[in-house]
C-alpha positions as CSV (number, residue, x, y, z in Angstrom):
1,X,7.7,-18.2,10.1
2,X,10.3,-20.8,9.5
3,X,13.7,-19.9,11.4
4,X,16.2,-20.6,8.9
5,X,19.0,-18.5,8.7
6,X,19.0,-17.3,4.9
7,X,22.7,-16.0,3.6
8,X,21.7,-16.0,-0.1
9,X,17.8,-15.4,-1.1
10,X,16.7,-15.2,-4.7
11,X,12.8,-13.2,-4.7
12,X,10.8,-13.2,-8.0
13,X,7.5,-12.0,-9.1
14,X,5.1,-11.3,-11.7
15,X,4.1,-8.1,-13.4
16,X,1.6,-7.5,-10.6
17,X,3.8,-7.2,-7.8
18,X,7.0,-6.2,-9.5
19,X,7.2,-2.7,-7.8
20,X,7.5,-4.6,-4.4
21,X,11.0,-5.6,-5.4
22,X,12.1,-2.2,-5.0
23,X,10.5,-1.7,-1.6
24,X,12.4,-5.1,-0.1
25,X,15.6,-3.8,-1.7
26,X,15.6,-0.8,0.1
27,X,14.8,-2.4,3.3
28,X,17.3,-5.0,2.8
29,X,19.9,-2.4,1.9
30,X,19.8,-1.1,5.6
31,X,20.9,-4.6,6.7
32,X,24.6,-4.4,7.8
33,X,26.7,-6.3,5.3
34,X,23.9,-7.1,2.9
35,X,24.4,-7.1,-1.1
36,X,21.2,-6.8,-3.3
37,X,21.0,-7.1,-7.0
38,X,17.9,-6.1,-8.8
39,X,17.0,-7.5,-12.3
40,X,14.0,-5.4,-13.6
41,X,13.7,-7.1,-16.9
42,X,13.2,-10.7,-15.1
43,X,11.8,-9.3,-12.2
44,X,14.1,-10.9,-9.4
45,X,15.8,-9.6,-6.5
46,X,18.9,-11.3,-5.1
47,X,20.0,-10.8,-1.6
48,X,23.4,-11.8,-0.2
49,X,24.0,-11.2,3.4
50,X,26.9,-11.6,5.9
51,X,24.4,-11.2,8.9
52,X,21.0,-12.2,9.9
53,X,18.5,-10.6,7.7
54,X,15.8,-12.9,8.5
55,X,13.7,-10.3,10.5
56,X,14.1,-7.7,7.9
57,X,13.2,-9.6,5.0
58,X,10.1,-11.3,6.8
59,X,8.9,-8.1,8.0
60,X,9.2,-6.6,4.2
61,X,7.4,-9.5,2.7
62,X,4.9,-9.3,5.3
63,X,4.3,-5.4,4.1
64,X,4.1,-6.5,0.5
65,X,1.5,-9.0,1.5
66,X,-0.8,-6.7,3.4
67,X,-0.3,-3.9,0.9
68,X,0.1,-5.0,-2.8
69,X,-1.7,-8.4,-2.1
70,X,-4.6,-7.2,-0.1
71,X,-5.1,-4.2,-2.4
72,X,-5.0,-6.3,-5.7
73,X,-7.1,-9.0,-4.1
74,X,-9.9,-6.5,-3.3
75,X,-9.8,-4.6,-6.4
76,X,-10.1,-8.1,-8.4
77,X,-13.0,-8.9,-6.1
78,X,-15.2,-5.5,-5.8
79,X,-17.8,-4.5,-8.2
80,X,-17.4,-0.7,-7.8
81,X,-19.8,1.1,-10.1
82,X,-17.4,4.4,-9.5
83,X,-16.1,5.5,-12.9
84,X,-13.5,8.1,-11.2
85,X,-10.4,6.2,-11.1
86,X,-9.0,8.4,-8.1
87,X,-12.1,7.8,-6.0
88,X,-12.0,4.2,-6.8
89,X,-8.3,3.7,-6.1
90,X,-8.8,5.5,-2.6
91,X,-12.1,3.2,-1.9
92,X,-9.7,0.2,-2.2
93,X,-7.1,1.7,-0.5
94,X,-9.2,2.8,2.6
95,X,-10.6,-0.8,2.7
96,X,-7.0,-2.4,2.3
97,X,-6.0,-0.2,5.8
98,X,-8.6,-1.8,8.0
99,X,-7.3,-4.4,10.5
100,X,-3.9,-4.2,9.0
101,X,-2.0,-5.0,12.3
102,X,-3.8,-8.5,12.6
103,X,-3.4,-9.0,9.1
104,X,0.6,-8.4,9.2
105,X,0.5,-10.8,12.2
106,X,-1.0,-13.4,10.2
107,X,1.3,-12.5,7.2
108,X,4.5,-13.4,9.2
109,X,3.2,-16.4,10.0
110,X,2.9,-17.2,6.3
111,X,6.1,-16.2,5.0
112,X,8.5,-18.9,4.6
113,X,12.0,-17.7,4.2
114,X,13.9,-20.0,2.0
115,X,16.5,-19.6,-0.6
116,X,13.9,-19.1,-3.2
117,X,10.8,-17.0,-2.6
118,X,8.3,-16.2,-5.5
119,X,5.7,-13.6,-4.3
120,X,2.9,-14.4,-7.1
121,X,3.0,-18.0,-6.0
122,X,2.7,-17.0,-2.4
123,X,-0.4,-14.7,-3.3
124,X,-1.8,-17.5,-5.4
125,X,-1.2,-20.4,-3.0
126,X,-0.5,-19.3,0.4
127,X,-2.7,-16.6,1.6
128,X,-5.9,-18.6,2.1
129,X,-6.4,-17.6,5.8
130,X,-5.9,-13.9,4.8
131,X,-8.2,-14.2,1.8
132,X,-10.6,-15.5,3.8
133,X,-10.7,-12.5,6.1
134,X,-10.4,-9.7,3.1
135,X,-13.5,-11.9,1.4
136,X,-15.6,-10.4,4.7
137,X,-14.7,-6.8,3.4
138,X,-15.5,-7.6,-0.3
139,X,-18.8,-9.3,0.8
140,X,-19.7,-6.4,2.8
141,X,-19.0,-3.9,0.0
142,X,-20.5,-5.9,-2.7
143,X,-23.6,-6.5,-0.7
144,X,-24.3,-2.6,-0.3
145,X,-23.1,-2.1,-3.8
146,X,-26.7,-0.3,-4.9
147,X,-25.9,2.6,-2.1
148,X,-22.6,3.2,-3.7
149,X,-24.2,4.0,-7.3
150,X,-25.1,7.5,-6.3
151,X,-21.9,9.5,-6.5
152,X,-23.0,11.5,-3.5
153,X,-23.6,8.8,-1.2
154,X,-20.3,6.9,-2.5
155,X,-18.4,10.1,-1.4
156,X,-20.1,10.3,2.0
157,X,-19.0,6.7,2.6
158,X,-15.7,7.3,1.3
159,X,-14.9,10.2,3.6
160,X,-16.5,8.3,6.9
161,X,-14.1,5.3,6.1
162,X,-11.0,7.6,5.9
163,X,-12.2,9.3,9.0
164,X,-12.1,5.9,10.8
165,X,-8.6,4.9,9.7
166,X,-6.7,3.8,13.0
167,X,-3.7,6.1,14.0
168,X,-4.4,9.1,12.0
169,X,-1.8,11.5,11.6
170,X,-2.1,15.2,12.7
171,X,-1.3,17.0,9.2
172,X,0.3,16.7,5.7
173,X,1.7,18.8,3.2
174,X,1.3,18.3,-0.5
175,X,4.2,20.2,-2.3
176,X,5.8,19.9,-5.8
177,X,9.4,18.7,-5.7
178,X,10.8,18.9,-9.2
179,X,8.4,17.9,-11.6
180,X,6.2,15.8,-9.3
181,X,4.3,16.2,-6.1
182,X,5.2,14.8,-2.8
183,X,3.4,14.0,0.4
184,X,5.4,15.5,3.5
185,X,4.7,15.3,7.2
186,X,3.7,17.7,9.9
187,X,7.4,19.3,9.8
188,X,7.8,18.8,6.1
189,X,9.8,15.7,6.5
190,X,9.6,13.0,3.9
191,X,7.3,10.1,4.9
192,X,9.3,6.9,4.3
193,X,7.8,4.3,6.8
194,X,4.8,3.3,4.2
195,X,5.1,1.2,1.6
196,X,3.1,2.5,-1.7
197,X,2.9,0.7,-4.8
198,X,5.3,2.7,-7.1
199,X,4.1,1.3,-10.5
200,X,1.0,3.3,-10.1
201,X,0.4,6.5,-11.6
202,X,1.7,9.6,-9.5
203,X,-1.5,11.0,-8.7
204,X,-3.0,7.5,-7.2
205,X,0.3,7.2,-5.1
206,X,-0.5,10.5,-3.6
207,X,-4.0,9.7,-2.7
208,X,-3.0,6.1,-1.5
209,X,-0.6,7.9,0.7
210,X,-2.9,10.1,2.3
211,X,-5.5,7.4,2.7
212,X,-2.8,5.3,4.6
213,X,-1.8,8.0,7.0
214,X,-5.5,9.6,7.0
215,X,-4.4,13.2,8.4
216,X,-6.5,15.2,10.1
217,X,-5.5,18.2,7.7
218,X,-4.0,18.4,4.2
219,X,-2.4,21.5,3.2
220,X,-2.0,21.8,-0.5
221,X,0.7,23.7,-1.5
222,X,-0.4,24.0,-5.3
223,X,-2.0,25.9,-7.9
224,X,-5.5,24.9,-9.0
225,X,-5.2,21.7,-10.8
226,X,-7.2,18.3,-11.5
227,X,-4.9,16.7,-8.5
228,X,-6.0,19.5,-6.3
229,X,-9.5,19.3,-6.8
230,X,-9.8,15.4,-6.5
231,X,-8.1,15.7,-3.3
232,X,-10.7,18.2,-2.0
233,X,-13.1,16.1,-3.3
234,X,-12.2,12.7,-1.6
235,X,-10.9,14.3,1.8
236,X,-13.3,17.3,2.1
237,X,-13.2,19.5,4.8
238,X,-9.9,18.5,6.0
239,X,-8.3,20.0,3.2
240,X,-6.7,23.4,3.2
241,X,-5.4,25.5,0.1
242,X,-2.3,27.6,0.6
């Protein structure tokens, strides 16, 4: 990471990673003396700071790399024969969670903090080292794709991968807040320390968040619904309907 004290920074991207700007904005808004200006139409985020925002900015962009960029790359490269979009998204998401700590260490070394940062250009031209690592996961999945044609085999593999996610949380609760469902922690507290692509449909966001925290028990505070059935199907016996 280049140690340049950035006082003003303009971050831009294309449609693929546009939701990352909201996440970066929330992270930088916590920095004392920092002003943020988001332009959704132009997909730009302008940051102005009277204090050092380098560490927070680098960390936020690294999160985008190991979440949005990694998921997008794997999704583009993998040849999944599964038609169910929630199951397919869960599979891509769980593959993206593996070795995230090492990915983030590498990602931080690839982030160059300059007054102009373009995330899609960083994805296309600046992630060579990480893409080589991600190719190993893609190659392994594609090499065994014939085993994934059977829905039963695919679901068994998906649940096995989720059960082996590092740092699994104890439990999660799915409740309806307003007109949408939310994932809450053990004490019904919001789970705010995760970055989930907010441009995805709500049900995919729920599933991806559950995959990321991989709770040992999931309490479903909802009536019978397509989402409830999908969560039970993906996460199996760890789901409890309240």
